Structure formats: structure tokens, C-alpha cells
PQR file of N, CA, C, O and H, with PARSE charges and radii, in Angstrom:
ATOM      1  N   MET A   1      82.072  63.869  61.166 -0.4000 1.5000
ATOM      2  CA  MET A   1      83.131  64.375  62.026 -0.0000 2.0000
ATOM      3  C   MET A   1      82.752  65.741  62.608  0.5500 1.7000
ATOM      4  O   MET A   1      83.017  65.999  63.782 -0.5500 1.4000
ATOM      5  N   ALA A   2      82.154  66.597  61.829 -0.4000 1.5000
ATOM      6  CA  ALA A   2      81.786  67.934  62.294 -0.0000 2.0000
ATOM      7  C   ALA A   2      80.773  67.841  63.425  0.5500 1.7000
ATOM      8  O   ALA A   2      80.792  68.657  64.347 -0.5500 1.4000
ATOM      9  H   ALA A   2      81.939  66.387  60.875  0.4000 1.0000
ATOM     10  N   GLU A   3      79.886  66.849  63.360 -0.4000 1.5000
ATOM     11  CA  GLU A   3      78.893  66.676  64.419 -0.0000 2.0000
ATOM     12  C   GLU A   3      79.564  66.324  65.740  0.5500 1.7000
ATOM     13  O   GLU A   3      79.151  66.816  66.790 -0.5500 1.4000
ATOM     14  H   GLU A   3      79.870  66.186  62.611  0.4000 1.0000
ATOM     15  N   GLY A   4      80.580  65.491  65.705 -0.4000 1.5000
ATOM     16  CA  GLY A   4      81.311  65.130  66.914 -0.0000 2.0000
ATOM     17  C   GLY A   4      82.043  66.315  67.512  0.5500 1.7000
ATOM     18  O   GLY A   4      82.103  66.471  68.732 -0.5500 1.4000
ATOM     19  H   GLY A   4      80.916  65.091  64.852  0.4000 1.0000
ATOM     20  N   VAL A   5      82.594  67.142  66.652 -0.4000 1.5000
ATOM     21  CA  VAL A   5      83.303  68.334  67.120 -0.0000 2.0000
ATOM     22  C   VAL A   5      82.323  69.292  67.769  0.5500 1.7000
ATOM     23  O   VAL A   5      82.610  69.869  68.818 -0.5500 1.4000
ATOM     24  H   VAL A   5      82.546  67.016  65.662  0.4000 1.0000
ATOM     25  N   LEU A   6      81.166  69.463  67.147 -0.4000 1.5000
ATOM     26  CA  LEU A   6      80.151  70.357  67.683 -0.0000 2.0000
ATOM     27  C   LEU A   6      79.664  69.868  69.051  0.5500 1.7000
ATOM     28  O   LEU A   6      79.496  70.665  69.974 -0.5500 1.4000
ATOM     29  H   LEU A   6      80.932  68.994  66.295  0.4000 1.0000
ATOM     30  N   ASP A   7      79.442  68.581  69.175 -0.4000 1.5000
ATOM     31  CA  ASP A   7      79.023  68.015  70.460 -0.0000 2.0000
ATOM     32  C   ASP A   7      80.098  68.239  71.523  0.5500 1.7000
ATOM     33  O   ASP A   7      79.794  68.583  72.665 -0.5500 1.4000
ATOM     34  H   ASP A   7      79.579  67.933  68.425  0.4000 1.0000
ATOM     35  N   GLY A   8      81.350  68.039  71.134 -0.4000 1.5000
ATOM     36  CA  GLY A   8      82.454  68.255  72.069 -0.0000 2.0000
ATOM     37  C   GLY A   8      82.537  69.701  72.527  0.5500 1.7000
ATOM     38  O   GLY A   8      82.754  69.977  73.707 -0.5500 1.4000
ATOM     39  H   GLY A   8      81.596  67.759  70.207  0.4000 1.0000
ATOM     40  N   LEU A   9      82.362  70.619  71.588 -0.4000 1.5000
ATOM     41  CA  LEU A   9      82.406  72.040  71.933 -0.0000 2.0000
ATOM     42  C   LEU A   9      81.244  72.423  72.843  0.5500 1.7000
ATOM     43  O   LEU A   9      81.417  73.200  73.782 -0.5500 1.4000
ATOM     44  H   LEU A   9      82.185  70.395  70.630  0.4000 1.0000
ATOM     45  N   ASN A  10      80.069  71.882  72.570 -0.4000 1.5000
ATOM     46  CA  ASN A  10      78.914  72.174  73.422 -0.0000 2.0000
ATOM     47  C   ASN A  10      79.133  71.644  74.838  0.5500 1.7000
ATOM     48  O   ASN A  10      78.786  72.308  75.814 -0.5500 1.4000
ATOM     49  H   ASN A  10      79.929  71.250  71.808  0.4000 1.0000
ATOM     50  N   THR A  11      79.705  70.456  74.944 -0.4000 1.5000
ATOM     51  CA  THR A  11      80.003  69.876  76.257 -0.0000 2.0000
ATOM     52  C   THR A  11      81.011  70.737  77.011  0.5500 1.7000
ATOM     53  O   THR A  11      80.847  71.006  78.201 -0.5500 1.4000
ATOM     54  H   THR A  11      79.988  69.917  74.151  0.4000 1.0000
ATOM     55  N   MET A  12      82.059  71.167  76.301 -0.4000 1.5000
ATOM     56  CA  MET A  12      83.073  72.017  76.935 -0.0000 2.0000
ATOM     57  C   MET A  12      82.483  73.351  77.366  0.5500 1.7000
ATOM     58  O   MET A  12      82.847  73.876  78.418 -0.5500 1.4000
ATOM     59  H   MET A  12      82.192  70.949  75.334  0.4000 1.0000
ATOM     60  N   ASP A  13      81.580  73.903  76.572 -0.4000 1.5000
ATOM     61  CA  ASP A  13      80.940  75.168  76.920 -0.0000 2.0000
ATOM     62  C   ASP A  13      80.096  75.021  78.184  0.5500 1.7000
ATOM     63  O   ASP A  13      80.096  75.906  79.040 -0.5500 1.4000
ATOM     64  H   ASP A  13      81.284  73.477  75.717  0.4000 1.0000
ATOM     65  N   GLU A  14      79.386  73.916  78.300 -0.4000 1.5000
ATOM     66  CA  GLU A  14      78.592  73.664  79.506 -0.0000 2.0000
ATOM     67  C   GLU A  14      79.490  73.530  80.729  0.5500 1.7000
ATOM     68  O   GLU A  14      79.178  74.062  81.794 -0.5500 1.4000
ATOM     69  H   GLU A  14      79.386  73.197  77.606  0.4000 1.0000
ATOM     70  N   LYS A  15      80.607  72.818  80.575 -0.4000 1.5000
ATOM     71  CA  LYS A  15      81.544  72.658  81.695 -0.0000 2.0000
ATOM     72  C   LYS A  15      82.163  73.993  82.081  0.5500 1.7000
ATOM     73  O   LYS A  15      82.333  74.283  83.265 -0.5500 1.4000
ATOM     74  H   LYS A  15      80.860  72.386  79.709  0.4000 1.0000
ATOM     75  N   LEU A  16      82.498  74.800  81.095 -0.4000 1.5000
ATOM     76  CA  LEU A  16      83.074  76.115  81.367 -0.0000 2.0000
ATOM     77  C   LEU A  16      82.079  76.996  82.124  0.5500 1.7000
ATOM     78  O   LEU A  16      82.463  77.710  83.050 -0.5500 1.4000
ATOM     79  H   LEU A  16      82.360  74.565  80.133  0.4000 1.0000
ATOM     80  N   ASP A  17      80.816  76.948  81.737 -0.4000 1.5000
ATOM     81  CA  ASP A  17      79.790  77.714  82.453 -0.0000 2.0000
ATOM     82  C   ASP A  17      79.680  77.258  83.903  0.5500 1.7000
ATOM     83  O   ASP A  17      79.539  78.079  84.809 -0.5500 1.4000
ATOM     84  H   ASP A  17      80.504  76.368  80.984  0.4000 1.0000
ATOM     85  N   LYS A  18      79.743  75.955  84.118 -0.4000 1.5000
ATOM     86  CA  LYS A  18      79.656  75.413  85.482 -0.0000 2.0000
ATOM     87  C   LYS A  18      80.860  75.846  86.315  0.5500 1.7000
ATOM     88  O   LYS A  18      80.715  76.200  87.485 -0.5500 1.4000
ATOM     89  H   LYS A  18      79.857  75.288  83.382  0.4000 1.0000
ATOM     90  N   ILE A  19      82.035  75.819  85.717 -0.4000 1.5000
ATOM     91  CA  ILE A  19      83.253  76.241  86.410 -0.0000 2.0000
ATOM     92  C   ILE A  19      83.178  77.726  86.754  0.5500 1.7000
ATOM     93  O   ILE A  19      83.535  78.127  87.861 -0.5500 1.4000
ATOM     94  H   ILE A  19      82.153  75.532  84.766  0.4000 1.0000
ATOM     95  N   GLN A  20      82.715  78.540  85.809 -0.4000 1.5000
ATOM     96  CA  GLN A  20      82.605  79.979  86.044 -0.0000 2.0000
ATOM     97  C   GLN A  20      81.632  80.267  87.180  0.5500 1.7000
ATOM     98  O   GLN A  20      81.894  81.126  88.022 -0.5500 1.4000
ATOM     99  H   GLN A  20      82.426  78.214  84.909  0.4000 1.0000
ATOM    100  N   LYS A  21      80.517  79.558  87.208 -0.4000 1.5000
ATOM    101  CA  LYS A  21      79.533  79.745  88.269 -0.0000 2.0000
ATOM    102  C   LYS A  21      80.120  79.355  89.622  0.5500 1.7000
ATOM    103  O   LYS A  21      79.908  80.051  90.615 -0.5500 1.4000
ATOM    104  H   LYS A  21      80.303  78.860  86.524  0.4000 1.0000
ATOM    105  N   SER A  22      80.854  78.249  89.665 -0.4000 1.5000
ATOM    106  CA  SER A  22      81.484  77.815  90.912 -0.0000 2.0000
ATOM    107  C   SER A  22      82.525  78.821  91.378  0.5500 1.7000
ATOM    108  O   SER A  22      82.621  79.113  92.570 -0.5500 1.4000
ATOM    109  H   SER A  22      81.026  77.684  88.859  0.4000 1.0000
ATOM    110  N   LEU A  23      83.300  79.349  90.447 -0.4000 1.5000
ATOM    111  CA  LEU A  23      84.309  80.346  90.796 -0.0000 2.0000
ATOM    112  C   LEU A  23      83.650  81.611  91.336  0.5500 1.7000
ATOM    113  O   LEU A  23      84.117  82.181  92.322 -0.5500 1.4000
ATOM    114  H   LEU A  23      83.221  79.111  89.479  0.4000 1.0000
ATOM    115  N   ASP A  24      82.575  82.050  90.701 -0.4000 1.5000
ATOM    116  CA  ASP A  24      81.859  83.233  91.186 -0.0000 2.0000
ATOM    117  C   ASP A  24      81.315  83.011  92.594  0.5500 1.7000
ATOM    118  O   ASP A  24      81.372  83.913  93.430 -0.5500 1.4000
ATOM    119  H   ASP A  24      82.196  81.587  89.900  0.4000 1.0000
ATOM    120  N   GLU A  25      80.791  81.824  92.861 -0.4000 1.5000
ATOM    121  CA  GLU A  25      80.281  81.506  94.200 -0.0000 2.0000
ATOM    122  C   GLU A  25      81.413  81.509  95.228  0.5500 1.7000
ATOM    123  O   GLU A  25      81.239  81.999  96.344 -0.5500 1.4000
ATOM    124  H   GLU A  25      80.745  81.091  92.182  0.4000 1.0000
ATOM    125  N   TYR A  26      82.564  80.967  94.855 -0.4000 1.5000
ATOM    126  CA  TYR A  26      83.725  80.939  95.754 -0.0000 2.0000
ATOM    127  C   TYR A  26      84.182  82.365  96.077  0.5500 1.7000
ATOM    128  O   TYR A  26      84.431  82.697  97.236 -0.5500 1.4000
ATOM    129  H   TYR A  26      82.706  80.569  93.949  0.4000 1.0000
ATOM    130  N   LEU A  27      84.287  83.197  95.050 -0.4000 1.5000
ATOM    131  CA  LEU A  27      84.727  84.573  95.272 -0.0000 2.0000
ATOM    132  C   LEU A  27      83.714  85.337  96.124  0.5500 1.7000
ATOM    133  O   LEU A  27      84.096  86.196  96.919 -0.5500 1.4000
ATOM    134  H   LEU A  27      84.085  82.927  94.109  0.4000 1.0000
ATOM    135  N   GLU A  28      82.449  85.033  95.966 -0.4000 1.5000
ATOM    136  CA  GLU A  28      81.422  85.677  96.784 -0.0000 2.0000
ATOM    137  C   GLU A  28      81.596  85.301  98.253  0.5500 1.7000
ATOM    138  O   GLU A  28      81.407  86.148  99.127 -0.5500 1.4000
ATOM    139  H   GLU A  28      82.139  84.335  95.320  0.4000 1.0000
ATOM    140  N   THR A  29      81.951  84.052  98.543 -0.4000 1.5000
ATOM    141  CA  THR A  29      82.171  83.663  99.944 -0.0000 2.0000
ATOM    142  C   THR A  29      83.349  84.432 100.530  0.5500 1.7000
ATOM    143  O   THR A  29      83.321  84.809 101.701 -0.5500 1.4000
ATOM    144  H   THR A  29      82.105  83.364  97.834  0.4000 1.0000
ATOM    145  N   LYS A  30      84.374  84.665  99.734 -0.4000 1.5000
ATOM    146  CA  LYS A  30      85.527  85.441 100.206 -0.0000 2.0000
ATOM    147  C   LYS A  30      85.137  86.898 100.427  0.5500 1.7000
ATOM    148  O   LYS A  30      85.603  87.536 101.371 -0.5500 1.4000
ATOM    149  H   LYS A  30      84.397  84.358  98.782  0.4000 1.0000
ATOM    150  N   ARG A  31      84.294  87.411  99.568 -0.4000 1.5000
ATOM    151  CA  ARG A  31      83.845  88.792  99.726 -0.0000 2.0000
ATOM    152  C   ARG A  31      82.944  88.949 100.942  0.5500 1.7000
ATOM    153  O   ARG A  31      82.966  89.992 101.596 -0.5500 1.4000
ATOM    154  H   ARG A  31      83.915  86.892  98.801  0.4000 1.0000
ATOM    155  N   GLN A  32      82.164  87.941 101.249 -0.4000 1.5000
ATOM    156  CA  GLN A  32      81.326  88.004 102.448 -0.0000 2.0000
ATOM    157  C   GLN A  32      82.188  87.968 103.704  0.5500 1.7000
ATOM    158  O   GLN A  32      81.869  88.619 104.699 -0.5500 1.4000
ATOM    159  H   GLN A  32      82.146  87.094 100.718  0.4000 1.0000
ATOM    160  N   ALA A  33      83.278  87.209 103.659 -0.4000 1.5000
ATOM    161  CA  ALA A  33      84.171  87.120 104.809 -0.0000 2.0000
ATOM    162  C   ALA A  33      84.986  88.409 104.985  0.5500 1.7000
ATOM    163  O   ALA A  33      85.266  88.822 106.110 -0.5500 1.4000
ATOM    164  H   ALA A  33      83.537  86.680 102.850  0.4000 1.0000
ATOM    165  N   PHE A  34      85.362  89.034 103.874 -0.4000 1.5000
ATOM    166  CA  PHE A  34      86.165  90.255 103.903 -0.0000 2.0000
ATOM    167  C   PHE A  34      85.502  91.286 102.982  0.5500 1.7000
ATOM    168  O   PHE A  34      85.823  91.344 101.795 -0.5500 1.4000
ATOM    169  H   PHE A  34      85.135  88.699 102.960  0.4000 1.0000
ATOM    170  N   PRO A  35      84.589  92.094 103.511 -0.5600 1.5000
ATOM    171  CA  PRO A  35      83.822  93.030 102.673  0.2800 2.0000
ATOM    172  C   PRO A  35      84.675  93.972 101.822  0.5500 1.7000
ATOM    173  O   PRO A  35      84.205  94.451 100.789 -0.5500 1.4000
ATOM    174  N   ARG A  36      85.894  94.244 102.223 -0.4000 1.5000
ATOM    175  CA  ARG A  36      86.721  95.145 101.407 -0.0000 2.0000
ATOM    176  C   ARG A  36      87.029  94.532 100.038  0.5500 1.7000
ATOM    177  O   ARG A  36      87.426  95.249  99.119 -0.5500 1.4000
ATOM    178  H   ARG A  36      86.275  93.855 103.061  0.4000 1.0000
ATOM    179  N   PHE A  37      86.854  93.217  99.890 -0.4000 1.5000
ATOM    180  CA  PHE A  37      87.068  92.572  98.593 -0.0000 2.0000
ATOM    181  C   PHE A  37      86.000  92.948  97.568  0.5500 1.7000
ATOM    182  O   PHE A  37      86.185  92.719  96.373 -0.5500 1.4000
ATOM    183  H   PHE A  37      86.532  92.634 100.636  0.4000 1.0000
ATOM    184  N   TYR A  38      84.887  93.524  98.022 -0.4000 1.5000
ATOM    185  CA  TYR A  38      83.850  93.934  97.072 -0.0000 2.0000
ATOM    186  C   TYR A  38      84.338  95.044  96.153  0.5500 1.7000
ATOM    187  O   TYR A  38      83.748  95.283  95.100 -0.5500 1.4000
ATOM    188  H   TYR A  38      84.737  93.710  98.993  0.4000 1.0000
ATOM    189  N   PHE A  39      85.397  95.715  96.538 -0.4000 1.5000
ATOM    190  CA  PHE A  39      85.913  96.812  95.731 -0.0000 2.0000
ATOM    191  C   PHE A  39      86.915  96.345  94.683  0.5500 1.7000
ATOM    192  O   PHE A  39      87.436  97.155  93.917 -0.5500 1.4000
ATOM    193  H   PHE A  39      85.877  95.522  97.394  0.4000 1.0000
ATOM    194  N   LEU A  40      87.187  95.048  94.644 -0.4000 1.5000
ATOM    195  CA  LEU A  40      88.157  94.496  93.703 -0.0000 2.0000
ATOM    196  C   LEU A  40      87.455  93.740  92.584  0.5500 1.7000
ATOM    197  O   LEU A  40      86.377  93.176  92.771 -0.5500 1.4000
ATOM    198  H   LEU A  40      86.763  94.389  95.266  0.4000 1.0000
ATOM    199  N   SER A  41      88.085  93.742  91.432 -0.4000 1.5000
ATOM    200  CA  SER A  41      87.566  92.933  90.333 -0.0000 2.0000
ATOM    201  C   SER A  41      87.857  91.457  90.627  0.5500 1.7000
ATOM    202  O   SER A  41      88.668  91.139  91.496 -0.5500 1.4000
ATOM    203  H   SER A  41      88.961  94.200  91.281  0.4000 1.0000
ATOM    204  N   ASN A  42      87.194  90.573  89.903 -0.4000 1.5000
ATOM    205  CA  ASN A  42      87.453  89.147  90.081 -0.0000 2.0000
ATOM    206  C   ASN A  42      88.917  88.806  89.800  0.5500 1.7000
ATOM    207  O   ASN A  42      89.521  88.002  90.510 -0.5500 1.4000
ATOM    208  H   ASN A  42      86.535  90.831  89.197  0.4000 1.0000
ATOM    209  N   ASP A  43      89.477  89.419  88.766 -0.4000 1.5000
ATOM    210  CA  ASP A  43      90.880  89.154  88.428 -0.0000 2.0000
ATOM    211  C   ASP A  43      91.817  89.577  89.553  0.5500 1.7000
ATOM    212  O   ASP A  43      92.739  88.843  89.908 -0.5500 1.4000
ATOM    213  H   ASP A  43      88.987  90.072  88.189  0.4000 1.0000
ATOM    214  N   ASP A  44      91.580  90.756  90.109 -0.4000 1.5000
ATOM    215  CA  ASP A  44      92.431  91.231  91.197 -0.0000 2.0000
ATOM    216  C   ASP A  44      92.283  90.364  92.437  0.5500 1.7000
ATOM    217  O   ASP A  44      93.264  90.059  93.114 -0.5500 1.4000
ATOM    218  H   ASP A  44      90.831  91.352  89.821  0.4000 1.0000
ATOM    219  N   LEU A  45      91.053  89.971  92.729 -0.4000 1.5000
ATOM    220  CA  LEU A  45      90.820  89.120  93.899 -0.0000 2.0000
ATOM    221  C   LEU A  45      91.487  87.761  93.729  0.5500 1.7000
ATOM    222  O   LEU A  45      92.072  87.234  94.675 -0.5500 1.4000
ATOM    223  H   LEU A  45      90.256  90.219  92.179  0.4000 1.0000
ATOM    224  N   LEU A  46      91.405  87.193  92.539 -0.4000 1.5000
ATOM    225  CA  LEU A  46      92.069  85.912  92.292 -0.0000 2.0000
ATOM    226  C   LEU A  46      93.580  86.034  92.443  0.5500 1.7000
ATOM    227  O   LEU A  46      94.236  85.122  92.946 -0.5500 1.4000
ATOM    228  H   LEU A  46      90.930  87.621  91.770  0.4000 1.0000
ATOM    229  N   GLU A  47      94.122  87.148  92.013 -0.4000 1.5000
ATOM    230  CA  GLU A  47      95.565  87.354  92.154 -0.0000 2.0000
ATOM    231  C   GLU A  47      95.957  87.403  93.629  0.5500 1.7000
ATOM    232  O   GLU A  47      96.963  86.816  94.028 -0.5500 1.4000
ATOM    233  H   GLU A  47      93.590  87.889  91.605  0.4000 1.0000
ATOM    234  N   ILE A  48      95.167  88.096  94.427 -0.4000 1.5000
ATOM    235  CA  ILE A  48      95.449  88.182  95.863 -0.0000 2.0000
ATOM    236  C   ILE A  48      95.329  86.814  96.514  0.5500 1.7000
ATOM    237  O   ILE A  48      96.199  86.407  97.283 -0.5500 1.4000
ATOM    238  H   ILE A  48      94.350  88.573  94.103  0.4000 1.0000
ATOM    239  N   LEU A  49      94.250  86.104  96.205 -0.4000 1.5000
ATOM    240  CA  LEU A  49      94.035  84.791  96.809 -0.0000 2.0000
ATOM    241  C   LEU A  49      95.067  83.773  96.333  0.5500 1.7000
ATOM    242  O   LEU A  49      95.363  82.805  97.034 -0.5500 1.4000
ATOM    243  H   LEU A  49      93.543  86.434  95.579  0.4000 1.0000
ATOM    244  N   GLY A  50      95.607  83.995  95.146 -0.4000 1.5000
ATOM    245  CA  GLY A  50      96.582  83.064  94.599 -0.0000 2.0000
ATOM    246  C   GLY A  50      97.993  83.256  95.128  0.5500 1.7000
ATOM    247  O   GLY A  50      98.863  82.418  94.892 -0.5500 1.4000
ATOM    248  H   GLY A  50      95.366  84.781  94.576  0.4000 1.0000
ATOM    249  N   GLN A  51      98.229  84.345  95.838 -0.4000 1.5000
ATOM    250  CA  GLN A  51      99.559  84.597  96.376 -0.0000 2.0000
ATOM    251  C   GLN A  51      99.705  83.828  97.679  0.5500 1.7000
ATOM    252  O   GLN A  51      99.265  84.266  98.742 -0.5500 1.4000
ATOM    253  H   GLN A  51      97.522  85.026  96.030  0.4000 1.0000
ATOM    254  N   VAL A  52     100.327  82.687  97.562 -0.4000 1.5000
ATOM    255  CA  VAL A  52     100.522  81.823  98.726 -0.0000 2.0000
ATOM    256  C   VAL A  52     101.976  81.934  99.139  0.5500 1.7000
ATOM    257  O   VAL A  52     102.894  81.857  98.323 -0.5500 1.4000
ATOM    258  H   VAL A  52     100.684  82.331  96.699  0.4000 1.0000
ATOM    259  N   ARG A  53     102.143  82.113 100.400 -0.4000 1.5000
ATOM    260  CA  ARG A  53     103.518  82.170 100.893 -0.0000 2.0000
ATOM    261  C   ARG A  53     104.149  80.795 100.764  0.5500 1.7000
ATOM    262  O   ARG A  53     103.526  79.778 101.068 -0.5500 1.4000
ATOM    263  H   ARG A  53     101.396  82.176 101.063  0.4000 1.0000
ATOM    264  N   SER A  54     105.367  80.781 100.320 -0.4000 1.5000
ATOM    265  CA  SER A  54     106.084  79.513 100.216 -0.0000 2.0000
ATOM    266  C   SER A  54     106.457  79.052 101.613  0.5500 1.7000
ATOM    267  O   SER A  54     107.086  79.792 102.369 -0.5500 1.4000
ATOM    268  H   SER A  54     105.873  81.608 100.073  0.4000 1.0000
ATOM    269  N   PRO A  55     106.074  77.848 101.953 -0.5600 1.5000
ATOM    270  CA  PRO A  55     106.468  77.373 103.278  0.2800 2.0000
ATOM    271  C   PRO A  55     107.975  77.215 103.355  0.5500 1.7000
ATOM    272  O   PRO A  55     108.620  76.791 102.396 -0.5500 1.4000
ATOM    273  N   ARG A  56     108.509  77.551 104.471 -0.4000 1.5000
ATOM    274  CA  ARG A  56     109.960  77.435 104.647 -0.0000 2.0000
ATOM    275  C   ARG A  56     110.308  75.975 104.830  0.5500 1.7000
ATOM    276  O   ARG A  56     109.847  75.317 105.762 -0.5500 1.4000
ATOM    277  H   ARG A  56     107.985  77.896 105.250  0.4000 1.0000
ATOM    278  N   ILE A  57     111.118  75.490 103.933 -0.4000 1.5000
ATOM    279  CA  ILE A  57     111.563  74.098 104.009 -0.0000 2.0000
ATOM    280  C   ILE A  57     112.956  74.113 104.611  0.5500 1.7000
ATOM    281  O   ILE A  57     113.874  74.707 104.045 -0.5500 1.4000
ATOM    282  H   ILE A  57     111.492  76.024 103.175  0.4000 1.0000
ATOM    283  N   PRO A  58     113.119  73.465 105.751 -0.5600 1.5000
ATOM    284  CA  PRO A  58     114.445  73.480 106.365  0.2800 2.0000
ATOM    285  C   PRO A  58     115.443  72.727 105.496  0.5500 1.7000
ATOM    286  O   PRO A  58     115.099  71.730 104.862 -0.5500 1.4000
ATOM    287  N   PRO A  59     116.671  73.207 105.473 -0.5600 1.5000
ATOM    288  CA  PRO A  59     117.683  72.518 104.666  0.2800 2.0000
ATOM    289  C   PRO A  59     118.025  71.170 105.283  0.5500 1.7000
ATOM    290  O   PRO A  59     117.862  70.957 106.485 -0.5500 1.4000
ATOM    291  N   PHE A  60     118.491  70.286 104.453 -0.4000 1.5000
ATOM    292  CA  PHE A  60     118.932  68.980 104.951 -0.0000 2.0000
ATOM    293  C   PHE A  60     120.171  69.157 105.821  0.5500 1.7000
ATOM    294  O   PHE A  60     121.042  69.973 105.515 -0.5500 1.4000
ATOM    295  H   PHE A  60     118.623  70.459 103.477  0.4000 1.0000
ATOM    296  N   PRO A  61     120.244  68.408 106.882 -0.5600 1.5000
ATOM    297  CA  PRO A  61     121.453  68.509 107.703  0.2800 2.0000
ATOM    298  C   PRO A  61     122.666  68.002 106.912  0.5500 1.7000
ATOM    299  O   PRO A  61     122.566  67.085 106.096 -0.5500 1.4000
ATOM    300  N   ARG A  62     123.757  68.604 107.173 -0.4000 1.5000
ATOM    301  CA  ARG A  62     124.971  68.193 106.470 -0.0000 2.0000
ATOM    302  C   ARG A  62     125.496  66.895 107.050  0.5500 1.7000
ATOM    303  O   ARG A  62     125.383  66.631 108.247 -0.5500 1.4000
ATOM    304  H   ARG A  62     123.838  69.349 107.835  0.4000 1.0000
ATOM    305  N   ALA A  63     126.054  66.118 106.196 -0.4000 1.5000
ATOM    306  CA  ALA A  63     126.644  64.860 106.628 -0.0000 2.0000
ATOM    307  C   ALA A  63     127.926  65.167 107.402  0.5500 1.7000
ATOM    308  O   ALA A  63     128.676  66.068 107.025 -0.5500 1.4000
ATOM    309  H   ALA A  63     126.146  66.332 105.224  0.4000 1.0000
ATOM    310  N   PRO A  64     128.178  64.437 108.461 -0.5600 1.5000
ATOM    311  CA  PRO A  64     129.417  64.674 109.205  0.2800 2.0000
ATOM    312  C   PRO A  64     130.630  64.407 108.307  0.5500 1.7000
ATOM    313  O   PRO A  64     130.622  63.507 107.468 -0.5500 1.4000
ATOM    314  N   ASP A  65     131.650  65.205 108.511 -0.4000 1.5000
ATOM    315  CA  ASP A  65     132.880  65.045 107.722 -0.0000 2.0000
ATOM    316  C   ASP A  65     133.729  63.927 108.248  0.5500 1.7000
ATOM    317  O   ASP A  65     134.799  63.655 107.703 -0.5500 1.4000
ATOM    318  H   ASP A  65     131.656  65.936 109.193  0.4000 1.0000
TER
END
């Protein structure tokens, strides 16, 4: 059982490394597009990029009385 757990953890570690590398590459593309982002940490940049304006959803029309 311990061998299976170890294999699972190693697989997850490899996937996490791949995700981190992809995220770093994505943030680099944003920094190339907007050089002022080079002055921000990855956490701060992710917070800025994650702030999405909520699209305005029009209310349903009221049913006629």
C-alpha cells in the first residue's frame, strides 16, 4: 500500500510542477504585454487578473398583470 501512495504522490508532484511552469509562462505573457506587471509578485498579478467584472444580466421582464 505504501508503494502505491508513493507513486501517487510522485505523479501529483510531477503534475504540480507542470502546472506551475504553465502558470509562470502565462504570467510572463501578461508581463510582456503590460511591462508594468514586472513590478508585481505572481500572487498580486494573479489577483489582478482574477478580478473579472460581473457581466450585467438584464432582469426578466415582468409578467403583465
